[in-house]
Residue, then its C-alpha position, 0 to 999 in steps of 0.5 A: m452485493e460484493v463482499k470483501t473478505s480481506l484488505l488483501d483481496n484487491m491489493i497490488g503486490v504485497g502491502d506489508m513487506v514483512l509478508l513478502e516470500p521470499l524476502t530478498e533484495d530482488s523481491f523487495i525491489e520488484n514488489l515496490r516497482n509493481r506497486f509503483d506501476h499501479n500508483e501504490i506509492y506507499t508500502y508497509i514494512g512492519s509499522v514503517v511506511i515506505s514511500v516512493n516519490p511518483y514525481r507527479s500529482l496523484p489524487i491521494f490527498t483529497p478531503d474524502k481520502v483524509e476522512e476515509y483514513r481518520n480514526r481507522n486502525f493501522y492495518e484496516l486500510s491500505p498503506h497511506 
């Protein structure tokens, strides 16, 4: 049985830019690019969600995905 110790274990890049070190314009853009390249179009910066338009459909708004996020705490799942 796989034990997941943290939401961050399988995260691409940094899911919350507040945690980005060092926080520079270049690191900010690079993190967004890295996440976008892996179809992670949502990234937190504190309690704000940044969305990068993928210009294509992604299977991220399915009924199963909506149910997964229903009644969950803010940082319990990845940005969405």
